[in-house]
C-alpha positions as a Python dict, from the first residue, in 0.01 Angstrom:
ca = {
    (1, 'M'): (0, 0, 0),
    (2, 'A'): (-5, -292, 259),
    (3, 'Q'): (105, -158, 625),
    (4, 'G'): (145, -516, 760),
    (5, 'N'): (413, -631, 959),
    (6, 'K'): (562, -955, 816),
    (7, 'V'): (914, -907, 700),
    (8, 'L'): (1165, -1121, 488),
    (9, 'V'): (1547, -1049, 629),
    (10, 'L'): (1813, -1166, 403),
    (11, 'G'): (2123, -1175, 569),
    (12, 'A'): (2001, -1258, 933),
    (13, 'T'): (2312, -1417, 1031),
    (14, 'G'): (2536, -1125, 967),
    (15, 'G'): (2589, -799, 1147),
    (16, 'I'): (2319, -555, 1046),
    (17, 'G'): (2073, -818, 882),
    (18, 'G'): (2078, -1005, 1238),
    (19, 'E'): (2050, -683, 1431),
    (20, 'V'): (1755, -544, 1229),
    (21, 'A'): (1584, -876, 1279),
    (22, 'R'): (1595, -883, 1635),
    (23, 'Q'): (1472, -529, 1653),
    (24, 'L'): (1194, -586, 1436),
    (25, 'R'): (1111, -908, 1632),
    (26, 'D'): (1123, -707, 1959),
    (27, 'R'): (870, -448, 1826),
    (28, 'G'): (601, -705, 1725),
    (29, 'W'): (706, -787, 1388),
    (30, 'E'): (678, -1142, 1223),
    (31, 'V'): (1015, -1201, 1105),
    (32, 'H'): (1099, -1467, 855),
    (33, 'A'): (1492, -1535, 786),
    (34, 'L'): (1633, -1690, 465),
    (35, 'H'): (1915, -1915, 543),
    (36, 'R'): (2092, -2185, 366),
    (37, 'G'): (2186, -2382, 696),
    (38, 'V'): (1833, -2443, 799),
    (39, 'A'): (1811, -2833, 848),
    (40, 'Q'): (1425, -2819, 772),
    (41, 'A'): (1224, -2647, 545),
    (42, 'R'): (1111, -2416, 821),
    (43, 'E'): (1227, -2378, 1167),
    (44, 'Q'): (1094, -2150, 1481),
    (45, 'R'): (1369, -2020, 1699),
    (46, 'E'): (1496, -1694, 1860),
    (47, 'G'): (1123, -1576, 1799),
    (48, 'M'): (1186, -1588, 1424),
    (49, 'T'): (1080, -1840, 1145),
    (50, 'W'): (1396, -1952, 970),
    (51, 'V'): (1320, -2055, 601),
    (52, 'R'): (1563, -2237, 410),
    (53, 'G'): (1689, -2078, 86),
    (54, 'D'): (1972, -1903, -73),
    (55, 'A'): (1949, -1548, -194),
    (56, 'M'): (2133, -1635, -500),
    (57, 'R'): (1815, -1858, -616),
    (58, 'R'): (1510, -1638, -729),
    (59, 'E'): (1265, -1917, -668),
    (60, 'D'): (1375, -1934, -314),
    (61, 'V'): (1370, -1563, -231),
    (62, 'V'): (1051, -1520, -425),
    (63, 'A'): (883, -1806, -247),
    (64, 'A'): (1037, -1686, 102),
    (65, 'A'): (887, -1361, 41),
    (66, 'A'): (520, -1437, -23),
    (67, 'G'): (286, -1220, 176),
    (68, 'C'): (573, -1027, 318),
    (69, 'D'): (518, -635, 328),
    (70, 'V'): (909, -580, 365),
    (71, 'I'): (1229, -733, 253),
    (72, 'V'): (1551, -618, 444),
    (73, 'H'): (1828, -671, 205),
    (74, 'A'): (2146, -698, 416),
    (75, 'V'): (2320, -997, 259),
    (76, 'N'): (2663, -944, 79),
    (77, 'P'): (2968, -1158, 4),
    (78, 'P'): (3184, -1223, 296),
    (79, 'G'): (3541, -1058, 323),
    (80, 'Y'): (3457, -824, 4),
    (81, 'R'): (3509, -1113, -225),
    (82, 'R'): (3328, -1195, -561),
    (83, 'W'): (3105, -875, -528),
    (84, 'G'): (3128, -870, -928),
    (85, 'E'): (2965, -1220, -959),
    (86, 'L'): (2708, -1197, -641),
    (87, 'V'): (2617, -878, -541),
    (88, 'L'): (2354, -769, -865),
    (89, 'P'): (2210, -1127, -911),
    (90, 'M'): (2102, -1084, -527),
    (91, 'I'): (1972, -765, -570),
    (92, 'D'): (1781, -857, -880),
    (93, 'N'): (1626, -1171, -679),
    (94, 'T'): (1503, -915, -400),
    (95, 'I'): (1377, -689, -669),
    (96, 'A'): (1172, -966, -824),
    (97, 'A'): (1029, -1067, -517),
    (98, 'A'): (924, -728, -391),
    (99, 'T'): (789, -630, -737),
    (100, 'A'): (587, -978, -711),
    (101, 'T'): (427, -858, -352),
    (102, 'G'): (456, -497, -358),
    (103, 'A'): (679, -502, -91),
    (104, 'T'): (912, -224, 39),
    (105, 'V'): (1292, -330, 13),
    (106, 'V'): (1510, -180, 299),
    (107, 'L'): (1893, -153, 220),
    (108, 'P'): (2209, -101, 417),
    (109, 'G'): (2394, 152, 191),
    (110, 'T'): (2768, 260, 189),
    (111, 'V'): (2960, 551, 67),
    (112, 'Y'): (3121, 340, -185),
    (113, 'N'): (2908, 454, -450),
    (114, 'Y'): (3028, 803, -446),
    (115, 'G'): (3342, 946, -581),
    (116, 'P'): (3583, 1253, -510),
    (117, 'D'): (3358, 1484, -672),
    (118, 'A'): (3093, 1427, -393),
    (119, 'F'): (3326, 1500, -112),
    (120, 'P'): (3384, 1589, 153),
    (121, 'V'): (3010, 1613, 276),
    (122, 'L'): (2773, 1378, 114),
    (123, 'R'): (2408, 1427, 50),
    (124, 'E'): (2149, 1206, -49),
    (125, 'D'): (2153, 1356, -420),
    (126, 'A'): (2504, 1403, -491),
    (127, 'P'): (2640, 1243, -802),
    (128, 'Q'): (2731, 876, -795),
    (129, 'Q'): (3074, 884, -989),
    (130, 'P'): (3282, 624, -823),
    (131, 'H'): (3629, 544, -916),
    (132, 'T'): (3638, 192, -753),
    (133, 'R'): (3501, -159, -876),
    (134, 'K'): (3301, -199, -579),
    (135, 'G'): (3184, 146, -616),
    (136, 'A'): (3066, 62, -919),
    (137, 'V'): (2872, -210, -824),
    (138, 'R'): (2718, -42, -565),
    (139, 'A'): (2589, 246, -779),
    (140, 'E'): (2446, 16, -1023),
    (141, 'L'): (2283, -173, -767),
    (142, 'E'): (2125, 156, -639),
    (143, 'R'): (2018, 233, -994),
    (144, 'R'): (1821, -82, -1006),
    (145, 'L'): (1655, -27, -709),
    (146, 'R'): (1536, 316, -813),
    (147, 'Q'): (1459, 175, -1138),
    (148, 'A'): (1232, -79, -985),
    (149, 'T'): (1036, 203, -811),
    (150, 'Q'): (911, 337, -1135),
    (151, 'P'): (560, 243, -1288),
    (152, 'H'): (594, 36, -1585),
    (153, 'P'): (237, 37, -1724),
    (154, 'L'): (309, -301, -1930),
    (155, 'G'): (544, -457, -1745),
    (156, 'P'): (602, -588, -1368),
    (157, 'G'): (450, -437, -1057),
    (158, 'T'): (671, -175, -874),
    (159, 'C'): (828, -183, -524),
    (160, 'R'): (911, 82, -278),
    (161, 'V'): (1284, 135, -168),
    (162, 'I'): (1441, 241, 178),
    (163, 'I'): (1826, 304, 164),
    (164, 'V'): (2011, 431, 484),
    (165, 'R'): (2370, 501, 392),
    (166, 'A'): (2606, 513, 714),
    (167, 'G'): (2997, 492, 791),
    (168, 'D'): (3202, 221, 888),
    (169, 'Y'): (3003, -5, 1123),
    (170, 'F'): (3110, -118, 1468),
    (171, 'G'): (2909, -301, 1736),
    (172, 'P'): (2909, -604, 1948),
    (173, 'Q'): (2787, -833, 1665),
    (174, 'V'): (2995, -685, 1396),
    (175, 'G'): (3269, -902, 1280),
    (176, 'N'): (3367, -790, 940),
    (177, 'S'): (3449, -439, 978),
    (178, 'W'): (3723, -204, 1026),
    (179, 'F'): (3724, -175, 1384),
    (180, 'A'): (3717, -563, 1453),
    (181, 'Q'): (3973, -628, 1145),
    (182, 'G'): (4212, -336, 1161),
    (183, 'L'): (4200, -147, 1484),
    (184, 'V'): (4190, -436, 1729),
    (185, 'Q'): (4206, -819, 1738),
    (186, 'P'): (3882, -1021, 1830),
    (187, 'G'): (3919, -1244, 2139),
    (188, 'R'): (4228, -1096, 2255),
    (189, 'P'): (4272, -801, 2542),
    (190, 'V'): (4376, -470, 2349),
    (191, 'A'): (4727, -410, 2387),
    (192, 'S'): (4744, -200, 2084),
    (193, 'V'): (4502, 22, 1837),
    (194, 'K'): (4583, 57, 1480),
    (195, 'E'): (4463, 372, 1309),
    (196, 'P'): (4431, 319, 931),
    (197, 'G'): (4376, 692, 855),
    (198, 'R'): (4615, 970, 798),
    (199, 'P'): (4700, 1195, 1108),
    (200, 'G'): (4422, 1483, 1129),
    (201, 'V'): (4189, 1314, 871),
    (202, 'G'): (3835, 1280, 1011),
    (203, 'H'): (3630, 957, 970),
    (204, 'Q'): (3270, 866, 996),
    (205, 'W'): (3182, 570, 1208),
    (206, 'S'): (2820, 408, 1283),
    (207, 'Y'): (2703, 201, 1570),
    (208, 'L'): (2522, -92, 1433),
    (209, 'P'): (2255, -81, 1656),
    (210, 'D'): (2168, 273, 1600),
    (211, 'V'): (2160, 196, 1212),
    (212, 'A'): (1923, -103, 1292),
    (213, 'R'): (1700, 137, 1476),
    (214, 'T'): (1715, 402, 1203),
    (215, 'M'): (1606, 158, 947),
    (216, 'V'): (1337, 19, 1194),
    (217, 'L'): (1191, 375, 1255),
    (218, 'L'): (1174, 461, 881),
    (219, 'L'): (992, 135, 824),
    (220, 'E'): (731, 245, 1056),
    (221, 'R'): (686, 567, 867),
    (222, 'R'): (716, 411, 498),
    (223, 'A'): (374, 524, 426),
    (224, 'E'): (480, 894, 431),
    (225, 'L'): (808, 833, 224),
    (226, 'P'): (864, 869, -143),
    (227, 'A'): (877, 542, -324),
    (228, 'F'): (1273, 597, -345),
    (229, 'A'): (1394, 701, -21),
    (230, 'P'): (1741, 724, 59),
    (231, 'F'): (1879, 852, 387),
    (232, 'H'): (2204, 940, 546),
    (233, 'M'): (2338, 897, 889),
    (234, 'A'): (2564, 1133, 1095),
    (235, 'G'): (2679, 855, 1318),
    (236, 'H'): (2966, 921, 1517),
    (237, 'W'): (3235, 1178, 1371),
    (238, 'D'): (3591, 1130, 1447),
    (239, 'A'): (3710, 1464, 1347),
    (240, 'D'): (4064, 1425, 1344),
    (241, 'G'): (4100, 1030, 1329),
    (242, 'T'): (4221, 992, 1678),
    (243, 'Q'): (3843, 986, 1879),
    (244, 'M'): (3777, 627, 1853),
    (245, 'A'): (4118, 506, 1945),
    (246, 'D'): (4107, 738, 2261),
    (247, 'A'): (3764, 575, 2335),
    (248, 'I'): (3897, 229, 2327),
    (249, 'G'): (4160, 318, 2529),
    (250, 'R'): (3941, 456, 2773),
    (251, 'A'): (3746, 138, 2765),
    (252, 'V'): (4036, -57, 2839),
    (253, 'V'): (4143, 152, 3139),
    (254, 'R'): (3821, 161, 3293),
    (255, 'S'): (3803, -223, 3264),
    (256, 'G'): (4129, -241, 3463),
    (257, 'G'): (4377, -295, 3194),
    (258, 'A'): (4680, -65, 3079),
    (259, 'A'): (4628, 197, 2837),
    (260, 'P'): (4664, 32, 2480),
    (261, 'R'): (4947, 153, 2230),
    (262, 'V'): (4827, 347, 1923),
    (263, 'Q'): (5014, 225, 1610),
    (264, 'A'): (4961, 338, 1256),
    (265, 'F'): (4796, 55, 1067),
    (266, 'P'): (5056, -139, 843),
    (267, 'W'): (4944, -44, 486),
    (268, 'W'): (5262, -155, 358),
    (269, 'L'): (5228, -484, 456),
    (270, 'V'): (4855, -474, 308),
    (271, 'T'): (5023, -354, -23),
    (272, 'L'): (5285, -638, -11),
    (273, 'A'): (5040, -912, 44),
    (274, 'S'): (4742, -813, -143),
    (275, 'P'): (4849, -971, -485),
    (276, 'F'): (4810, -1292, -302),
    (277, 'V'): (4528, -1233, -64),
    (278, 'A'): (4210, -1126, -217),
    (279, 'T'): (4078, -993, 99),
    (280, 'L'): (4381, -772, 141),
    (281, 'R'): (4344, -652, -223),
    (282, 'E'): (3970, -532, -162),
    (283, 'L'): (4074, -354, 171),
    (284, 'R'): (4346, -164, -15),
    (285, 'E'): (4122, -51, -295),
    (286, 'M'): (3927, 133, -40),
    (287, 'R'): (4206, 312, 124),
    (288, 'Y'): (4092, 640, -25),
    (289, 'L'): (3839, 656, 249),
    (290, 'W'): (4104, 697, 507),
    (291, 'Q'): (4320, 965, 322),
    (292, 'Q'): (4036, 1227, 307),
    (293, 'P'): (3734, 1323, 550),
    (294, 'V'): (3414, 1203, 415),
    (295, 'R'): (3102, 1292, 599),
    (296, 'M'): (2738, 1249, 557),
    (297, 'A'): (2487, 1502, 632),
    (298, 'N'): (2168, 1387, 787),
    (299, 'D'): (1942, 1677, 735),
    (300, 'R'): (1686, 1441, 547),
    (301, 'L'): (1669, 1194, 821),
    (302, 'L'): (1628, 1472, 1076),
    (303, 'A'): (1350, 1615, 866),
    (304, 'V'): (1152, 1282, 904),
    (305, 'L'): (1231, 1132, 1235),
    (306, 'G'): (1329, 1449, 1405),
    (307, 'S'): (1634, 1298, 1588),
    (308, 'E'): (1879, 1029, 1477),
    (309, 'P'): (1963, 714, 1718),
    (310, 'H'): (2268, 786, 1898),
    (311, 'T'): (2444, 585, 2160),
    (312, 'P'): (2739, 774, 2337),
    (313, 'L'): (3076, 668, 2203),
    (314, 'D'): (3205, 540, 2495),
    (315, 'V'): (2894, 301, 2573),
    (316, 'A'): (2912, 204, 2189),
    (317, 'V'): (3283, 123, 2219),
    (318, 'Q'): (3285, -72, 2556),
    (319, 'A'): (2967, -270, 2436),
    (320, 'T'): (3166, -350, 2117),
    (321, 'L'): (3478, -442, 2281),
    (322, 'Q'): (3289, -702, 2514),
    (323, 'G'): (3081, -851, 2226),
    (324, 'L'): (3439, -908, 2034),
    (325, 'G'): (3563, -1091, 2370),
    (326, 'C'): (3849, -802, 2390),
    (327, 'L'): (3715, -695, 2760),
    (328, 'P'): (3523, -894, 3005),
    (329, 'A'): (3138, -897, 2990),
    (330, 'A'): (3074, -600, 3284),
    (331, 'P'): (2799, -371, 3281),
    (332, 'L'): (2900, -10, 3198),
    (333, 'T'): (2787, 316, 3391),
    (334, 'A'): (2879, 578, 3140),
    (335, 'P'): (2879, 942, 3174),
    (336, 'G'): (2614, 1126, 2962),
    (337, 'S'): (2286, 995, 2781),
    (338, 'P'): (2198, 913, 2437),
    (339, 'Q'): (2183, 1208, 2211),
    (340, 'S'): (2079, 1320, 1861),
    (341, 'P'): (2363, 1483, 1664),
    (342, 'G'): (2291, 1842, 1463),
    (343, 'Q'): (2274, 1888, 1141),
    (344, 'L'): (2594, 1942, 929),
    (345, 'P'): (2667, 2310, 812),
    (346, 'A'): (2509, 2352, 453),
}
């Protein structure tokens, strides 16, 4: 298996794709990024090679991936829209490019592909029996990736796959997220924080730079991993659904503001508007993840890496609010230091 350092990133202008691309660049990788908005066939900027192309066009993805050792598949339809039309064709194009070059595909995974029979603690080998449309799409996406790692003596080549599943993203560069679209309002001082979950119900969060760092570390050990290698991150576990709101409040107060009010998320309004607004309709479908605790066990990740990249919650929340324009961009001196979460009980 090739162990070069040339990578193609799909979705490099998005949150997770952009963060993975920057971290790989900073660790000496040769980063190529596919983007429809590039004016010329290739542009050099930000220390990366930007290649003009569309993830929905197989020939563009295959051409851009030529000579690449890794493909980061971090592209998704915006605002949860058109998943049924776009998600599977895009992964098929990535698989075609990866099998042509023998590359490793890296996928940011979700909990959508699991159903209630796998709750409340999710492990990598839990059955994938989702009850939602988006969950069914994600389960099929992963099935196709797994199939692509199986040898086909008379068919096309195979690829290798690394999947990192994590909780709800938050971070300075994450716009399309529950944190940025549900809890606070980007670009405005934080006067109130909305809580989407039921009182007392835990929720799992993941700081996006930690997720990207995990992917990078796993990539550097890809030769040691099985052909199909899924991993779960523990991230930040909000045990009763109030700790994230509390951390936001502390960040606001540290910056000289008044403690924000904590309010229930207006699910009733989402229900009323969902027949007319596609994004709200898709958000409503995922409400079940706020009504029951769903937590991921990171045993397998710890066995490979020894620890999980983990930024302290107060540091992560303040950086996120600054990145969203909710707080002034001032340096933060926070208590504590990065630490690794322990394993969940069996």
